[in-house]
C-alpha positions as YAML, in Angstrom:
chain: A
units: angstrom
residues:
- id: 1
  name: UNK
  ca: [9.91, -16.46, -26.70]
- id: 2
  name: UNK
  ca: [12.96, -16.91, -24.46]
- id: 3
  name: UNK
  ca: [13.92, -13.31, -25.05]
- id: 4
  name: UNK
  ca: [10.70, -12.09, -23.46]
- id: 5
  name: UNK
  ca: [10.83, -14.24, -20.34]
- id: 6
  name: UNK
  ca: [12.98, -11.70, -18.51]
- id: 7
  name: UNK
  ca: [10.13, -9.20, -19.02]
- id: 8
  name: UNK
  ca: [7.29, -11.54, -18.03]
- id: 9
  name: UNK
  ca: [8.74, -13.31, -14.98]
- id: 10
  name: UNK
  ca: [8.98, -10.20, -12.72]
- id: 11
  name: UNK
  ca: [5.27, -9.51, -13.20]
- id: 12
  name: UNK
  ca: [4.37, -12.99, -12.00]
- id: 13
  name: UNK
  ca: [6.69, -12.64, -9.02]
- id: 14
  name: UNK
  ca: [5.16, -9.30, -8.04]
- id: 15
  name: UNK
  ca: [1.58, -10.46, -8.52]
- id: 16
  name: UNK
  ca: [1.58, -12.92, -5.64]
- id: 17
  name: UNK
  ca: [4.10, -11.44, -3.25]
- id: 18
  name: UNK
  ca: [3.59, -11.44, 0.48]
- id: 19
  name: UNK
  ca: [4.66, -8.15, 1.92]
- id: 20
  name: UNK
  ca: [5.41, -7.40, 5.55]
- id: 21
  name: UNK
  ca: [3.52, -4.95, 7.71]
- id: 22
  name: UNK
  ca: [4.50, -3.75, 11.14]
- id: 23
  name: UNK
  ca: [1.91, -2.49, 13.59]
- id: 24
  name: UNK
  ca: [2.83, -0.53, 16.71]
- id: 25
  name: UNK
  ca: [0.19, 0.29, 19.31]
- id: 26
  name: UNK
  ca: [0.18, 3.97, 20.25]
- id: 27
  name: UNK
  ca: [-0.45, 3.59, 24.01]
- id: 28
  name: UNK
  ca: [1.67, 0.60, 25.02]
- id: 29
  name: UNK
  ca: [4.18, 0.38, 22.19]
- id: 30
  name: UNK
  ca: [3.31, -3.29, 21.70]
- id: 31
  name: UNK
  ca: [4.22, -4.61, 18.27]
- id: 32
  name: UNK
  ca: [2.24, -6.86, 15.98]
- id: 33
  name: UNK
  ca: [3.24, -8.51, 12.71]
- id: 34
  name: UNK
  ca: [1.19, -8.38, 9.57]
- id: 35
  name: UNK
  ca: [1.42, -9.79, 6.07]
- id: 36
  name: UNK
  ca: [-0.51, -8.90, 2.99]
- id: 37
  name: UNK
  ca: [-0.82, -10.74, -0.26]
- id: 38
  name: UNK
  ca: [-1.47, -8.43, -3.19]
- id: 39
  name: UNK
  ca: [-2.48, -11.33, -5.46]
- id: 40
  name: UNK
  ca: [-5.21, -12.61, -3.13]
- id: 41
  name: UNK
  ca: [-5.96, -9.11, -1.77]
- id: 42
  name: UNK
  ca: [-5.77, -10.46, 1.74]
- id: 43
  name: UNK
  ca: [-4.24, -9.16, 4.99]
- id: 44
  name: UNK
  ca: [-3.34, -11.22, 8.08]
- id: 45
  name: UNK
  ca: [-2.33, -9.62, 11.37]
- id: 46
  name: UNK
  ca: [-0.84, -11.55, 14.30]
- id: 47
  name: UNK
  ca: [-1.45, -9.59, 17.51]
- id: 48
  name: UNK
  ca: [0.77, -9.79, 20.59]
- id: 49
  name: UNK
  ca: [-1.91, -11.65, 22.57]
- id: 50
  name: UNK
  ca: [-2.06, -14.49, 20.02]
- id: 51
  name: UNK
  ca: [-5.14, -13.43, 18.09]
- id: 52
  name: UNK
  ca: [-5.06, -13.70, 14.31]
- id: 53
  name: UNK
  ca: [-7.09, -11.23, 12.27]
- id: 54
  name: UNK
  ca: [-7.62, -11.67, 8.55]
- id: 55
  name: UNK
  ca: [-9.68, -10.26, 5.74]
- id: 56
  name: UNK
  ca: [-9.71, -8.87, 2.24]
- id: 57
  name: UNK
  ca: [-8.46, -5.39, 1.36]
- id: 58
  name: UNK
  ca: [-9.67, -2.96, -1.26]
- id: 59
  name: UNK
  ca: [-7.35, -0.75, -3.30]
- id: 60
  name: UNK
  ca: [-8.45, 2.78, -4.05]
- id: 61
  name: UNK
  ca: [-6.03, 4.57, -6.34]
- id: 62
  name: UNK
  ca: [-5.91, 8.22, -7.23]
- id: 63
  name: UNK
  ca: [-3.95, 9.89, -9.97]
- id: 64
  name: UNK
  ca: [-2.29, 13.19, -9.24]
- id: 65
  name: UNK
  ca: [-2.34, 15.78, -11.97]
- id: 66
  name: UNK
  ca: [0.24, 18.51, -12.09]
- id: 67
  name: UNK
  ca: [0.85, 21.54, -14.26]
- id: 68
  name: UNK
  ca: [4.52, 22.22, -14.62]
- id: 69
  name: UNK
  ca: [6.48, 25.14, -15.96]
- id: 70
  name: UNK
  ca: [9.51, 24.51, -18.02]
- id: 71
  name: UNK
  ca: [11.70, 25.38, -20.92]
- id: 72
  name: UNK
  ca: [11.88, 23.23, -24.01]
- id: 73
  name: UNK
  ca: [15.05, 23.12, -26.03]
- id: 74
  name: UNK
  ca: [14.95, 21.98, -29.59]
- id: 75
  name: UNK
  ca: [16.36, 23.00, -32.90]
- id: 76
  name: UNK
  ca: [17.00, 26.70, -33.19]
- id: 77
  name: UNK
  ca: [14.18, 27.83, -30.94]
- id: 78
  name: UNK
  ca: [13.99, 27.85, -27.17]
- id: 79
  name: UNK
  ca: [10.53, 28.20, -25.71]
- id: 80
  name: UNK
  ca: [9.55, 28.91, -22.14]
- id: 81
  name: UNK
  ca: [6.03, 28.34, -20.97]
- id: 82
  name: UNK
  ca: [3.56, 26.26, -19.03]
- id: 83
  name: UNK
  ca: [3.30, 22.67, -20.16]
- id: 84
  name: UNK
  ca: [0.59, 20.46, -18.67]
- id: 85
  name: UNK
  ca: [1.73, 17.03, -17.58]
- id: 86
  name: UNK
  ca: [0.02, 14.09, -15.96]
- id: 87
  name: UNK
  ca: [1.92, 12.29, -13.24]
- id: 88
  name: UNK
  ca: [0.56, 9.00, -12.00]
- id: 89
  name: UNK
  ca: [2.86, 8.23, -9.14]
- id: 90
  name: UNK
  ca: [1.48, 4.90, -7.92]
- id: 91
  name: UNK
  ca: [-0.04, 6.24, -4.71]
- id: 92
  name: UNK
  ca: [-3.18, 4.58, -3.49]
- id: 93
  name: UNK
  ca: [-5.21, 3.84, -0.43]
- id: 94
  name: UNK
  ca: [-5.91, 0.48, 1.15]
- id: 95
  name: UNK
  ca: [-8.98, -0.27, 3.23]
- id: 96
  name: UNK
  ca: [-9.52, -3.56, 5.06]
- id: 97
  name: UNK
  ca: [-11.87, -4.90, 7.70]
- id: 98
  name: UNK
  ca: [-10.14, -7.77, 9.49]
- id: 99
  name: UNK
  ca: [-11.86, -10.28, 11.77]
- id: 100
  name: UNK
  ca: [-10.81, -12.99, 14.21]
- id: 101
  name: UNK
  ca: [-12.77, -16.18, 13.59]
- id: 102
  name: UNK
  ca: [-12.66, -17.20, 17.28]
- id: 103
  name: UNK
  ca: [-13.64, -13.95, 18.97]
- id: 104
  name: UNK
  ca: [-15.55, -10.77, 18.22]
- id: 105
  name: UNK
  ca: [-12.41, -8.73, 17.65]
- id: 106
  name: UNK
  ca: [-12.47, -6.61, 14.50]
- id: 107
  name: UNK
  ca: [-9.75, -4.34, 13.08]
- id: 108
  name: UNK
  ca: [-10.19, -1.59, 10.52]
- id: 109
  name: UNK
  ca: [-7.07, -0.72, 8.48]
- id: 110
  name: UNK
  ca: [-6.70, 2.45, 6.42]
- id: 111
  name: UNK
  ca: [-3.34, 3.09, 4.78]
- id: 112
  name: UNK
  ca: [-1.70, 5.09, 2.02]
- id: 113
  name: UNK
  ca: [0.55, 2.88, -0.08]
- id: 114
  name: UNK
  ca: [2.88, 3.48, -2.99]
- id: 115
  name: UNK
  ca: [2.43, 0.55, -5.40]
- id: 116
  name: UNK
  ca: [5.54, 1.40, -7.39]
- id: 117
  name: UNK
  ca: [8.02, 1.69, -4.51]
- id: 118
  name: UNK
  ca: [6.45, -0.83, -2.11]
- id: 119
  name: UNK
  ca: [6.14, 1.24, 1.06]
- id: 120
  name: UNK
  ca: [3.47, 3.11, 2.94]
- id: 121
  name: UNK
  ca: [1.91, 3.92, 6.27]
- id: 122
  name: UNK
  ca: [-1.49, 4.17, 7.89]
- id: 123
  name: UNK
  ca: [-3.58, 3.45, 10.94]
- id: 124
  name: UNK
  ca: [-5.47, 0.48, 12.31]
- id: 125
  name: UNK
  ca: [-8.14, 0.45, 15.02]
- id: 126
  name: UNK
  ca: [-9.77, -2.42, 16.83]
- id: 127
  name: UNK
  ca: [-13.27, -2.48, 18.26]
- id: 128
  name: UNK
  ca: [-11.84, -2.82, 21.80]
- id: 129
  name: UNK
  ca: [-10.09, 0.57, 21.55]
- id: 130
  name: UNK
  ca: [-6.54, -0.28, 20.47]
- id: 131
  name: UNK
  ca: [-5.00, 2.06, 17.89]
- id: 132
  name: UNK
  ca: [-1.98, 1.02, 15.81]
- id: 133
  name: UNK
  ca: [0.42, 2.81, 13.49]
- id: 134
  name: UNK
  ca: [0.82, 0.69, 10.33]
- id: 135
  name: UNK
  ca: [4.11, 0.70, 8.41]
- id: 136
  name: UNK
  ca: [4.75, -1.16, 5.15]
...
């Protein structure tokens, strides 16, 4: 069992990780901090004016299918041709509707995120007209 712990422990560490988000408003350049917890599927954003928005996010993944051309080498024969391959690259979309419990401020977040590499980007909009660039 001890031999397999090095394989199991990283999955538990990744399951509940808080990841940082940076939000930059397009008009003013004001920055906001955000954190998202993939285990709880929750996002929290701390705006520059002190408001805290939070809510659950939804993951929407999509596999990308590619047809590749290539040459296979093996034995005495070399064959060239078209070989279909499926590439699932970990890309996915995140959607969240965040709310402030004290006010009527709401933020909608839509982002493209790479689950394998841990980075992404997107856009967030509030109901009072602010638009943010989101960077993971």
